[in-house]
N, C-alpha and C positions, 0 to 999 in steps of 0.2 A: 666621482665628484668629491670635493672637499669643502667643508663648511666652517665658517666662523659664526659663532652664535653668542647671543646675550641672554642670560637667564636672570630673572628677578625672583628673589625669595619672597614667598607670600607670608613668611613668618616675620621678617625684619625689614623687607624692602630693599635689601642690598643687591647689587648686581654682580654677576659673574660672567666673564668673557672666556670663551674657550674655542677650540677647533677640533674637528673630527672628520673622519671619512664616512661615518654612519650616524647621522643626526638623530634618528629615531632611537637607536640603541643607546647613544650617549645621554640623551634626555631621560630615558628610562632609568639608566644607571644613577643619574643624579637624584631622581625622585625616589629611588629605592634605597638610598643611603649608601650606595656602593662606592661613592667618591668620598673617602674618609675626611678630607679637609672641608667638605661642604655638607656633610650629613646632618650637622646641627642646625642647618638653615632650611631644610625641606619643609614644605613642598616648594617647588619652583614652577614658574611659568616661563615659557619661551616667548620673548618679546620681539626678537629680531634674529635673522640669519642672512648670510650672504653665501653664495655658492661660487666655487672656483674650480677650474679644470685642473690646475696644478697645485699640488700640496704646498710647494714653496711659496706660492702667492698667498694662500690661506694663512700659513704660518707668519708670513711677513705682516699681513693685515692684523692678525691677532696680536702680535707683538706691538705693532703701532698703536692699537687701541689700548693696550695695557700700559705701555710706557709713556705715551704722549697724551697728557690730560686734555690738550686742545682737540685732538682727534676724537676722543670719546665725547667731549662736550659738544662738538659739532654734530656728531651722530645723534646724541640725545636730543638736540634741537630738532632734528629731522623726524624723529619718531616720538615726539611729545605725547601724542594721543595714545599710542601703544603702551607707553610707560605708565600713564595715569590710569588707564582703564583696561579692561579685558576686551573691549570692543575692537574687532578687527584682528585680534591675535589668533594664531593657530590653536586649536584644541590640543591638549596635552598628548593625545594619541595620534595627532595629525590627521584625524578622520579615518574611517574604516577603509582599509585598502589603499590609502593614498600615500604618496611619497613626496617629501619636499623636493621641488625642482627649481632650477634657475629661471624657468619661464615666469615665475612670480616676480622677477625683477626685470623683465623685459629682455632677457638674454636667452637664446636658445641653447640647447645642450652642446651644440657644436660651436658656440660662441657667436652665432648670428642673432640678429634682433628679430 
């Protein structure tokens, strides 16, 4: 699976949009300061992610969110409560032994609902 994710800096409230094939690893890298362009903004909280079967789809969505302000504005409207508070957002470690999965969005791993 490939993931598009949005992080929010707990330090300055700024958002970061990215994509990865390993969401847990990438989130950890961000919070450990291993992403040099973002290390001055740690810690981060994960406020949203989407899962895709094809990397190309994830990259296209990431690009769309980064380059088209309307796309990101629309998404922010949908996740207003997640942005404002920590209620309902995943814990930083995704829970003990858990793995983020597309079923959280009503889509099965094979693309079925």
